[in-house]
VMD Tcl script that draws the C-alpha trace (Angstrom):
set ca {
  {84.00 78.77 166.75}
  {82.41 75.38 167.42}
  {79.26 75.06 169.47}
  {80.86 72.52 171.89}
  {78.04 69.95 171.73}
  {75.63 72.98 171.51}
  {76.75 74.16 174.96}
  {77.91 77.58 173.72}
  {74.29 78.40 172.92}
  {72.95 76.89 176.14}
  {70.14 79.04 177.57}
  {69.89 77.12 180.86}
  {70.28 79.81 183.53}
  {71.16 77.21 186.14}
  {74.11 75.87 184.13}
  {77.63 76.81 185.20}
  {80.17 78.35 182.86}
  {83.01 76.24 181.52}
  {85.82 78.43 180.25}
  {87.71 77.25 177.16}
  {91.07 78.71 176.16}
  {93.27 77.57 173.29}
  {97.06 77.92 173.29}
  {98.39 77.78 169.73}
  {101.91 76.52 170.34}
  {104.15 73.76 168.99}
  {107.70 75.08 169.33}
  {108.57 72.56 172.06}
  {107.80 69.59 169.81}
  {110.63 67.16 169.14}
  {109.34 65.25 166.10}
  {106.21 66.27 164.18}
  {105.33 69.95 164.24}
  {101.74 71.02 163.61}
  {99.93 70.98 166.96}
  {99.84 74.76 166.62}
  {96.59 74.16 164.72}
  {95.20 71.90 167.43}
  {92.82 74.22 169.33}
  {90.51 75.06 166.43}
  {90.75 71.53 165.08}
  {89.46 70.14 168.38}
  {86.72 72.79 168.51}
  {85.46 71.75 165.08}
  {85.25 68.13 166.21}
  {82.85 68.99 169.07}
  {80.00 69.95 166.76}
  {76.44 69.20 167.85}
  {75.91 67.95 164.29}
  {77.86 64.89 165.45}
  {77.18 64.66 169.19}
  {74.19 65.12 171.48}
  {74.56 66.53 175.01}
  {74.41 63.23 176.91}
  {77.45 61.38 178.27}
  {77.72 57.59 178.31}
  {76.71 57.64 181.97}
  {73.45 59.42 181.16}
  {74.37 62.93 182.30}
  {72.80 65.73 180.26}
  {75.58 68.27 179.90}
  {73.11 70.99 178.89}
  {71.78 70.90 182.45}
  {75.28 71.45 183.87}
  {77.37 73.56 181.53}
  {77.34 76.54 179.23}
  {80.61 77.08 177.42}
  {82.34 80.45 177.41}
  {84.94 80.11 174.67}
  {87.69 82.70 175.14}
  {89.40 81.95 171.84}
  {93.14 81.33 171.45}
  {96.26 82.82 172.96}
  {98.41 84.06 170.10}
  {101.95 82.88 170.86}
  {103.60 84.20 167.70}
  {106.75 86.18 168.47}
  {106.06 85.92 172.22}
  {108.51 84.66 174.83}
  {107.51 82.32 177.66}
  {106.81 85.11 180.14}
  {104.53 86.88 177.68}
  {102.61 83.68 176.93}
  {102.21 82.88 180.62}
  {101.08 86.43 181.36}
  {98.53 86.29 178.53}
  {97.07 83.07 179.95}
  {97.09 84.51 183.46}
  {95.27 87.66 182.28}
  {92.52 85.58 180.66}
  {92.17 83.36 183.72}
  {92.01 86.30 186.12}
  {89.61 88.33 183.97}
  {87.01 85.62 183.47}
  {87.34 83.05 186.22}
  {85.69 82.99 189.61}
  {85.26 79.31 190.35}
  {84.57 78.11 186.83}
  {86.57 75.13 185.59}
  {88.81 75.68 182.59}
  {89.56 73.54 179.55}
  {92.84 74.36 177.81}
  {93.31 73.25 174.19}
  {96.80 72.59 172.85}
  {99.23 72.81 171.34}
  {102.12 70.57 172.35}
  {102.44 69.43 175.94}
  {104.49 72.40 177.08}
  {101.20 74.32 177.28}
  {100.56 72.41 180.52}
  {103.60 74.12 182.00}
  {102.40 77.50 180.71}
  {98.92 76.98 182.14}
  {100.02 75.72 185.54}
  {102.54 78.54 185.84}
  {99.75 81.02 185.03}
  {97.30 79.45 187.47}
  {99.88 79.48 190.28}
  {98.30 76.42 191.89}
  {97.97 75.75 195.61}
  {97.23 72.35 197.11}
  {96.89 70.82 193.65}
  {97.56 67.41 192.16}
  {98.08 66.36 188.54}
  {96.72 63.33 186.70}
  {98.82 62.99 183.56}
  {97.79 60.68 180.71}
  {100.75 60.23 178.36}
  {102.85 57.64 176.56}
  {105.92 59.55 177.74}
  {106.83 60.50 181.33}
  {108.12 63.97 180.32}
  {110.55 63.91 183.24}
  {113.79 64.69 181.41}
  {115.73 67.52 182.97}
  {116.65 68.49 179.42}
  {116.07 66.84 176.05}
  {118.62 67.30 173.27}
  {119.94 70.29 175.18}
  {116.52 71.91 175.56}
  {115.12 72.33 179.10}
  {111.80 73.45 177.63}
  {111.17 70.56 175.29}
  {107.76 68.91 175.61}
  {109.78 65.96 176.96}
  {110.62 68.04 180.06}
  {107.16 69.38 180.96}
  {106.78 67.87 184.40}
  {110.31 68.70 185.50}
  {109.61 72.36 184.74}
  {106.18 72.18 186.43}
  {107.77 70.76 189.59}
  {110.55 73.35 189.40}
  {108.42 76.46 188.89}
  {105.14 75.74 190.73}
  {104.18 74.64 194.24}
  {103.03 71.21 193.03}
  {104.79 68.41 194.89}
  {106.06 65.29 193.09}
  {104.08 62.98 195.38}
  {100.90 64.71 194.15}
  {101.56 63.60 190.58}
  {100.03 60.52 188.93}
  {101.03 59.27 185.47}
  {98.91 56.92 183.39}
  {99.69 54.93 180.23}
  {103.47 55.44 180.24}
  {105.37 53.14 177.86}
  {108.48 55.11 176.88}
  {110.46 55.36 180.12}
  {114.22 55.84 180.25}
  {116.45 55.01 183.23}
  {116.88 58.69 184.11}
  {113.14 59.32 184.21}
  {112.33 56.07 185.99}
  {114.80 56.82 188.77}
  {113.40 60.34 189.18}
  {109.84 58.99 189.46}
  {110.81 56.38 192.06}
  {112.92 58.76 194.14}
  {110.15 61.36 194.19}
  {107.23 59.06 195.00}
  {105.41 59.68 191.71}
  {102.61 57.17 191.22}
  {103.00 55.64 187.75}
  {100.63 53.27 185.96}
  {102.52 51.95 182.92}
  {100.54 50.85 179.91}
  {100.78 47.16 180.84}
  {99.43 47.81 184.32}
  {96.52 49.88 183.01}
  {95.52 47.06 180.71}
  {95.92 44.45 183.44}
  {94.05 46.18 186.27}
  {90.39 47.13 186.50}
  {89.68 50.81 185.96}
  {88.04 51.01 189.37}
  {91.17 49.63 191.06}
  {93.38 52.23 189.37}
  {90.95 55.03 190.27}
  {90.87 53.87 193.89}
  {94.65 54.17 194.14}
  {94.52 57.63 192.55}
  {91.76 58.80 194.89}
  {93.66 57.53 197.91}
  {96.71 59.49 196.80}
  {95.11 62.73 195.59}
  {91.64 62.80 197.13}
  {92.67 65.05 200.03}
  {93.69 67.88 197.70}
  {91.57 70.94 196.94}
  {91.95 70.77 193.17}
  {93.17 68.51 190.39}
  {94.65 69.34 186.98}
  {93.89 66.59 184.45}
  {96.16 66.50 181.39}
  {95.45 64.30 178.38}
  {98.24 63.85 175.86}
  {96.53 62.06 172.98}
  {99.63 59.95 172.31}
  {98.67 57.94 175.38}
  {96.39 56.23 172.90}
  {97.60 53.63 170.44}
  {98.11 55.24 166.99}
  {95.24 53.08 165.74}
  {92.93 55.27 167.87}
  {94.87 58.53 167.58}
  {97.11 58.68 164.50}
  {97.22 62.47 164.46}
  {99.72 63.18 167.24}
  {103.20 64.65 167.44}
  {105.01 61.56 168.76}
  {103.05 58.36 168.02}
  {103.99 55.45 170.28}
  {102.54 52.03 169.31}
  {101.13 49.52 171.82}
  {99.07 52.19 173.56}
  {95.76 52.39 175.33}
  {92.41 52.20 173.59}
  {89.80 54.94 173.63}
  {87.68 52.64 175.79}
  {90.53 52.33 178.33}
  {90.65 56.13 178.66}
  {86.88 56.63 178.89}
  {86.50 53.86 181.49}
  {89.20 55.47 183.64}
  {87.67 58.93 183.27}
  {84.31 57.64 184.49}
  {85.95 56.10 187.55}
  {87.65 59.40 188.45}
  {84.28 60.96 189.24}
  {84.33 62.55 192.68}
  {87.79 64.07 192.42}
  {87.96 67.90 192.47}
  {89.02 68.35 188.84}
  {89.12 72.11 188.22}
  {91.33 72.30 185.13}
  {91.98 69.97 182.22}
  {93.76 70.05 178.91}
  {93.90 68.12 175.66}
  {97.28 68.31 173.93}
  {99.53 67.04 171.15}
  {96.90 66.65 168.43}
  {98.48 67.13 165.01}
  {95.86 67.78 162.31}
  {98.37 67.27 159.47}
  {98.65 63.58 160.36}
  {95.05 62.88 161.39}
  {93.53 60.43 158.93}
  {89.76 60.79 158.51}
  {89.77 63.14 161.54}
  {89.87 60.13 163.87}
  {91.99 61.87 166.52}
  {89.82 64.97 166.47}
  {86.68 62.97 167.16}
  {88.49 61.03 169.87}
  {89.50 64.30 171.54}
  {85.88 65.49 171.41}
  {84.65 62.24 172.96}
  {87.18 62.52 175.79}
  {86.18 66.14 176.50}
  {82.51 65.20 176.57}
  {83.00 62.42 179.10}
  {85.27 64.57 181.30}
  {82.53 67.21 181.45}
  {80.32 64.51 182.93}
  {82.61 63.97 185.93}
  {83.74 67.51 186.80}
  {82.02 68.66 189.99}
  {80.09 71.92 189.78}
  {81.09 74.75 192.07}
  {77.93 74.31 194.13}
  {78.96 70.74 194.89}
  {81.56 70.53 197.63}
  {83.41 67.24 197.50}
  {84.87 66.16 200.87}
  {88.35 64.71 201.08}
  {88.20 61.37 199.32}
  {89.54 58.22 200.91}
  {88.56 54.66 200.08}
}
mol new
graphics top color blue
foreach p $ca { graphics top sphere $p radius 0.5 }
foreach p [lrange $ca 0 end-1] q [lrange $ca 1 end] { graphics top cylinder $p $q radius 0.2 }
display resetview
């Protein structure tokens, strides 16, 4: 197992646990298979041999977090119910109020995780090149292209509590669904046109009243120049700087869960995507509120 920026060996008694759980799954992929190997690949990229414990904003993560890595859920020969139950068992056994990082795996793991969490009063911030709002894709209702439709169908999350960022592969069917259901969408062009602070303000106004937020990062939201090792590369994407700037501006929201998905080690040249995933995780850890910090409803 990786040391997660040396946080697995953190001896700071005041630091709060961050739970990490990998879901080795890629059967919902529609193009490149291989994200099954994603969890351990991301772990290896978080080595303290590469990174220190400080975020760009000057926060020393060793003073906040100690990582409790729970390993991977083995999905081999398991049906959906068994996978969801395995995740739920791990969450219930280890979690009190600790935040959880889920490592994928293709994007259907977000559905598995949210189903297992059984969220109440929760919103989702969804970074992705694709809206994943198909009712079915090539006859499959559980394709990674249908993730959010299944989340909205099988959890208590409401469509108006969903925000999508970096979308650049809409279809008419998905666009109509987003508009009719009051989903806040920031297409790639809008993200690159607006200031990060302006986007974050709109998100906080929409989701800031909620008790908890699930943040999902599909690495194909990035341009393939920054993340070549993904299942469905989509050119003309965001830069790593775009993502990090937005993450910093989301500070103050009650992010309790987050995932990193769709990394495909077989197509990752010079491990660029792995290091990008590690960088994103590190900066997210700098904005997640600790359980002792109670964030009031946010309105700007």
